[in-house]
N, C-alpha and C positions, 0 to 999 in steps of 0.2 A: 831417705826422707828423714829430716830431723824431727825428733820428738821432744826437744827441749822445752818449747813453749807450752807443751801439754801437761807439764808436771802439776800445774795448778788448775783446779776445775774451771776457773774463770776463763783461762786461755783455751782450754779444751772446749768450753761452751761456745766461745766466739769462733773457734775454728769450725765447729759443727754448723754454725750459722752460714758458713760459706759466703762471706761478705763480698768476695770478688765476683760471685755470680749475680750480685745485685746489678751488675752492668747490663744484664738483660732487660732490666726495668727502665732503662733509658728510653725504651720504646714509648713510655707514657708521654714523652715530650714531642713525639711525631705530630700529633694533632695540633700542638701549640705552634709548630713550624708551618704546617700545611694550611692552617686557618689564619696564619699571620697574626697571632695573638701575643707575640714575643715582646711587644711594647706595653702589654697589659700586666701591671704588677699583681693584680688579684689572680689573674690566670696563671701567672708564674708561680705564685705561692701555692695555689691549688694543685698545680702539677707536681711541685716539690713534695707536698703532703701525699699525693697519690703514689709517688715514687717510694716514699718511706713506708706507706701502708703495704704496698706490694712486696717490698723488700722484707718486712717483718713476716708477712704471710708466707712468702717463699721459704724463708729460713725455718719457719715452723714446719713446713712440709718436708724439709730436709731431715728434721728430727724424726718425723713420722716414718719417713722412708728408711732411715738408718736403723731405727728400732725394729722395723719389720724385716729388714734384710741382714740382720746381724750374722747369721750363719753363712750366708752367701758372701758377704763382704769379707769375712775372715778367711775365706778360701780364694779371694781375688788378689791379683798381683799388686794392685795399687790401693784398692779400697780397704784393704786390711789395716791401713794406717789411719783410717778414720777413728776419732777418739772413742766413740761408742764400741766400735769393732774390737779395738785392742785394749779396752778397759780403762782408758784415761778419764772417761766420763761415765758415771753410773747411769743405770737405766732410769733411776728416779729423776736425775737432772734431764735426761732425755725426754721423759714424759712432761716435765715442767716446760721445757722449750717448745714442745709440740703443742701445748695448750696456751701458755702465756703469750707467746709472740703473736699468734693470730688474734687473740683477744685484745691485745694492745692495738693492733692494726684496726680492728673494728671500732674500738673506743675512739681512736683519732678520727676515723671516717665519720662516725656518728656525730661528733662534735663540730667538724669543720667542712665536711664535703657533702655533696648532694646525695639524696637517697639512691639515685640511679647508679652512682659509683659503688655504694654498698651492695647493691644487687649484683654488679659485675664482680666485686670482690668475693661475695658469697659463692657465685658460680665458679670462680677461679679455685676457691678452696675445695668445693665439692668435686670438681673435675680432677684436681690434683690428688685427692684422696682416692678417687676411683681409679686413677692411673697407677698409683702406688700399690693398690691392693689387687687390681684385676687387669686393667686395660693394657698395661705394659707387656703382658704376656701374649697378647693377641696381635698378629700382624694382618693388615697394616693399620689396625685401629690405634696402635701405640704411636705411630708416626703422625696420624691425623690428630690425635689428642695433643701431642707436643706442639703441632702447628696452631691448634686452636688456643692453647695456653699462651703462645706468643701473641696471637691475635687479640686475646683478652687484655693484654697489657696496653695495646694501642687503644682498644675500646675504653679501658679504664681511664686513660688520659683524656679521651674525648668527653666522657661523662663528668670528669672532675672539673673541666673548664667552665661550662660545658659547650660543646660544638657538635654538629652533625657530621659524621664521617661520610665522605663521598663513596659511591659505588666503585670508582676507579681505585681509590686508595685501599679499600677492602679487598678487591680482587688482586691487586698487586701484592699486598702483604700476604694473603693466604698462600699464593703460589710460591713466593719467596720463602715463607716459613716451612712449607712442606719440603722444599729443597733442603733447607737447613736440618730438618728432622731426619730426612734420609741420609744426609751427610753424617750426622751423629751415629746412626746405625751402621753406616758403611765403615766408619772408623773402628767401631767395636768389632764388626765382622772381620776386618783386616787383621785383628790380633789372633784370629783362630788359624791354626796351622792345617787342620784337617777339614776338607770340604763337607764332610758329613757330620762334623762336630757342631753341637748346638750351643748358642750363647746361654750362659747360666741366667735363668730368670727371664729370658726373652723367647720369642717365637721364631728365631732365625737360626740358620745354619751357615757354615762357611761358604757353601755353594751359592748363597744369595747375594754375594758381593757385587757381581756384574749387574744383577737386577737393580740393586740399590743405586749403583752408579748411573745407570740409564734413566731410572725414574727421577733421580735427583737432578740430573742435568736437564731433563725434559721440563721439570717444574720450574727450574731457574729460568729457562728460555721462555716459558709461558709468562712469567712475571715481567720479563723485559718487553714482550709483545704487548701486554696490557699497558705498560708504561708508555710505549710508542702510540698506542691508540688514544690514551689519555691526553698526550701532548697535542694530538691532532683534533681534539674535541672542541666544540664551541665554547665550553666553560673556560678552558685555558686561554683561548683567544681573547676573551673578555677580561680575564683576571690578570694575565701576565703580559705587559707591554713588550717584553723581550722574549716572547714565547719560544722563538727558534733556538735560544740558548739552552732550553730544556732538553734538546736532542742530545746534548753532551751527557745527560744522565744515562741514556741508553748505553753509550760507549763505556762510561764509568762502571755501570753495573755489570756489563759483559766482562770487563776486565776483572772485577772483583770476584764474581761467581766462578769464572774460569780459573782464576788463581787459586781459590780455596779448594776447588775440586781437584785440580791437578796436584796441589800440595798434599791433599788427602790420598790421592792415588800413589804418590811417592812415599807415603808413610810418615810425613813430617808434621802432621796435625795430631794434637793429643786427643783425649776422649771428648773434649768439649770444643766445638768449632767456634763458639762465641768467645771463649777464653783465648783461643788462638788469635782471633781477630783483634781482641783488645791489646794483645802484645805484639801484633804484627804492624810494622811501620807503614807498609803499603796499605793495609786496611784502614789505619788511622787517617792517612792522607786521603784515601777514598771517601771516608765519612765527611771530612772537612770540605772536600771538593763538592760533594753533593749538596751540602748546606749552602756553600758559596754560590753554586749555580742557581739554586732556587731563589736566593735573595737577589742576585743580579737580574734574573728574568723578571722578578716582581717589580724592581725599581728602575731598571735601565731599559729605556725604549730603544728598539733597533729599527733602522730604516728598511729592513727586509723581513 
């Protein structure tokens, strides 16, 4: 791993912000799509600000996490290259990032976004801190916490617009996010050679791999079942003239969830499944197809 860009504190600071992980915050745009507010310029602007606020807050949490896990990261195969771990960034700059970035997010939210969004953002910060200091060591509380943090991104998008999230969307998202959280742990466990060896800073051992695989696949399947029930609901019949086109979403989601889990089983997914999806061409096409199907079902009437 190259360390060239980390010779100056500014580059080390930006690297610690982990801007590529901001891709997770694209979830704030889900309510914009499902509520069909994509032609509303005010809603788009609010969603963009929500994306920025969540990104700054998440980056602040990375500084907190890296400061707390300095010793563990220095003994980790890949995390030892994090700027704070190998000394490219001082602890003082780390503390600055941990405080200043979330404060900037709250300042933006206070000026431009509803109070409900600020409440979600505060909950996100509190849960992130609880995860970094305590919850990530407890299984399966760590997995459930990660899934709730994903869910809060969707909720943040809804409060920023604002719109009310449907029960179906909440149920679908929580099952899918639980599956992704288990996938993250499954990948980490896969790097352990000994079945009795424990993951550093986590509550899992190598022998838990099969359990993570089963629970993750089960959660992904549950999300697709919820999606199928949603498509068959009266709400969809009234809102989508081309409702039957939505059945393609079930096939697309089955393809994608099966693909990432099989890829993880083969050991070709890195430590972050979201990062893998962002760089995976099939995953990118899957996302585009999902959006296209929703729009077609919304605006194209079918005779059947």
